[in-house]
C-alpha positions in Angstrom: -164.7 -23.6 246.1 -161.4 -22.0 245.5 -158.6 -22.6 247.6 -154.8 -21.9 247.9 -152.4 -24.5 247.7 -149.1 -24.3 249.6 -146.5 -27.1 250.7 -143.0 -26.5 252.5 -141.9 -29.4 250.1 -141.7 -27.1 247.2 -140.0 -23.7 246.9 -142.0 -20.7 248.3 -143.4 -18.1 245.8 -140.8 -15.7 244.9 -143.5 -13.1 244.0 -147.1 -12.2 244.5 -148.6 -15.3 243.4 -149.5 -19.0 244.9 -147.8 -22.3 244.5 -151.2 -23.5 243.1 -154.9 -23.0 243.1 -157.7 -25.5 243.3 -160.8 -24.5 241.6 -162.6 -27.9 242.5 -162.1 -30.2 239.5 -158.8 -28.3 238.3 -155.5 -27.6 240.0 -153.4 -24.7 238.5 -149.8 -24.8 239.3 -147.7 -21.7 239.0 -144.5 -22.0 236.9 -141.7 -23.6 238.7 -138.0 -23.2 238.0 -135.4 -25.3 239.5 -135.2 -23.9 243.1 -134.4 -26.3 245.9 -137.0 -25.8 248.5 -134.4 -26.6 251.4 -132.1 -23.7 250.2 -134.3 -21.4 248.3 -131.5 -21.3 245.5 -131.4 -22.6 242.0 -129.9 -26.1 241.9 -126.4 -26.3 240.5 -126.0 -27.7 237.2 -127.7 -27.3 233.7 -130.9 -28.2 232.0 -131.2 -31.8 233.4 -130.5 -30.8 237.1 -132.9 -28.0 236.8 -135.7 -30.0 235.1 -135.4 -32.7 237.5 -135.7 -30.2 240.6 -138.8 -28.8 238.7 -140.5 -32.1 238.4 -139.9 -32.9 241.9 -141.4 -29.5 243.1 -144.4 -30.0 240.9 -144.8 -33.5 242.2 -144.6 -32.2 245.9 -147.3 -29.6 245.1 -149.6 -32.3 243.7 -149.2 -34.8 246.4 -150.2 -32.1 248.8 -153.6 -32.0 246.7 -153.6 -35.9 246.6 -152.6 -36.1 242.9 -149.8 -37.5 241.0 -148.1 -36.4 237.7 -150.5 -38.8 236.1 -153.1 -36.1 236.8 -151.3 -33.4 234.8 -153.4 -32.6 231.8 -151.4 -29.8 230.3 -148.0 -28.2 230.9 -146.3 -25.1 229.6 -142.6 -25.3 229.2 -140.5 -22.1 228.7 -136.7 -22.7 227.6 -133.9 -19.9 227.5 -132.4 -21.8 224.8 -134.2 -24.2 222.4 -131.0 -26.0 221.5 -131.6 -27.7 225.3 -134.9 -29.3 224.2 -133.8 -32.7 223.4 -132.0 -33.1 226.9 -135.1 -31.4 228.5 -137.5 -33.5 226.8 -135.6 -36.9 227.8 -135.7 -36.0 231.6 -139.4 -34.6 231.3 -140.4 -37.7 229.9 -139.4 -40.0 232.6 -142.0 -38.4 235.1 -144.8 -39.8 233.1 -145.7 -43.5 233.0 -147.1 -45.7 229.9 -147.0 -42.6 227.4 -149.7 -40.9 229.5 -148.3 -37.5 228.5 -150.1 -34.4 229.2 -150.9 -31.8 226.4 -147.8 -29.4 226.2 -146.4 -26.7 224.6 -142.8 -25.3 224.6 -141.5 -21.8 223.7 -138.2 -20.0 223.9 -137.9 -17.2 226.0 -135.0 -14.3 226.5 -134.6 -14.9 230.3 -136.5 -16.2 233.1 -136.2 -15.5 237.0 -132.8 -16.0 238.8 -131.5 -17.0 235.5 -133.1 -20.2 235.4 -132.8 -22.2 232.1 -136.4 -23.8 232.2 -139.7 -23.1 233.8 -142.7 -25.3 233.7 -146.4 -24.5 234.7 -149.2 -27.2 234.6 -152.7 -27.9 235.1 -153.9 -31.1 236.8 -157.4 -32.5 237.2 -159.0 -34.6 239.9 -160.0 -38.1 238.4 
């Protein structure tokens, strides 16, 4: 059974896509940028603030499915400047416990929506 996942605790989609889709065992989360769901605007600050907001948004979507960050099995990261990788990585790593990190890839891109510095998409699995 496939179903769409929506929560008011994460930003609304800014295009023709869903926050996430549940296909049964797997949850596919759309790419998140550092949008504050209360204002609909990109958070102030740099890569650290945007990464933190993205991870809060991802957490909210996962919680609406009864999942946590520990259920993320893969994440895809897009950075507009790879020189920000270390700062991004430091913040990203704090959202996972006991070294239980998902598989991940990171790529540099020319630009992201709303002039965001980072975007993260991920896949989670029910245990």
